[in-house]
C-alpha positions, 0 to 999 in steps of 0.5 A: 355352806351354812344356814342363812341367819341374816335379817332385814329391818321392818321398823325400829323394833322388828327385824324379819329373817331373810329366809322364811317358810311359806305355807301357801297350798300346804294342806291342813293335813300336812301343815303341822309336821311341815312347820315343825320340820321347818323349825327343826331345820332352822327356819325362824319365820313362818308365813301363813294367811287366813286366805290359806285356810291353814292357820290352825294347822300352822299354829299347831306346827309352831307349837310342836316345833317350839316344843321339839327344839326348846325354842320360845315364842320370841324366837319365831317370827310369824306372819299372817294376813287379813283377807280383805274381801273382793267385790269382784268375787261377790265378797264384800270388803272388810270394814274397820271393825271386821278387820279388827275381828279378823285379826283376833280370829287369826290369832285364835286359830294360830294359838298366839297372843300376837303376830310379828307381821300382819298384812293386808293380803291384797288391795281388793278392799276397794273403798275400805282399803284405808279403813282396813289400814287404819285398823292395822295401825290400831292392831299394832298399837294394841300389841297384836302385831309387832309390824304391819304391812300390805301384800300385792299392793302396787304404786297407786295403792301405796301412794293412796296410803301416803296421800292420806297422811297415814303411817307407812307400811313396814313391808309389801309382800309381792311376787319377786324373781328374775322374771318379775323384778318390779324396779319402779315399785321397789324404788318407790318402796326404798324411798319410803322405807317399805321393806320388800318381801318376796313370794314365788321366788322359784317361779323360774324352776321347771317344777314350779306349780306343776301339780294339777289345780295349782294356778299358774300363768306361765307362758310356753316361752317361760316354760321353755326357758326354765333351765336358764339358771342351771349353768349359773347354779352349777358355777356356784355348786348349788341348786337352782332354787338356792341360786334364785333364793340367794339372788333375792336375799342379795337384792335385800329382801326376805324370801319364802320358799316352801317344801314338804321335804326336810332335805329340800327345806335344809337346802333352801335355807343353806344360802350363806356359803356363796355369793353371786358375783356382779357379772351374774347379778347384772345378767339376771337384771336383764331378764325382767319380764314384767308383772309376774305370773302368780298374782297380777295386781294390774297396771301400777298406775291404776288402783284396783 
């Protein structure tokens, strides 16, 4: 097989690599070497967030990876995210000015002049959601973010932006895998030119978030069904993870696998040498189980 080099368009000037390296739950101790190793393995997209509290370590890893490979900043696509606040947690929503300042703080921690994609991490900003989005539009105009978007937004949140007459997000990063396919949300996004980016693509694996302290809402039935993709993967001579990641890419969205193991990193980006056939793609479409388990955004018909 071969390394996945496919990209998807975000706007007329920016394309996102189909496979990125996710850094959620990677510690500050592990992040520099992990990010460096991912770049050395061929990843050209690194995804982090201020809420992960590892931006400085991720930035160090990017710097190390560029140095060891001879690549330039322009060769790497970097995503980070605004933590918008969450009143339900006693965390006041970020204002317009605070959003601008937060982006500057993220850039400083990352050691970068700009990011390729800046996202609002969740729709939990309540009354400040539109102020935050207006700030992201300003950040893009200022060249601090080449593309802008949201994460964990449902139909109502996206419609709020559209109804306000504001620029449409370039992307919405959401939980997507065979058990959470979100067809209605994806149809709306396709109609409005909003690119999907998948996180938690590997939820169906039996090994997903089994470490103590890692939040998971997997049901006992889901845990019992975790081997459902074993036979499908074997048919193509690939790992279950490769099958699930390829499924996402074939559906037209970027995926963000994470590993601290360089061999696993290589496997997760080695997706080009096989294609899931129509029969198996149709079979997987029947496995949808709703909103997902990694992050609930509530009923799509209601705003948070």
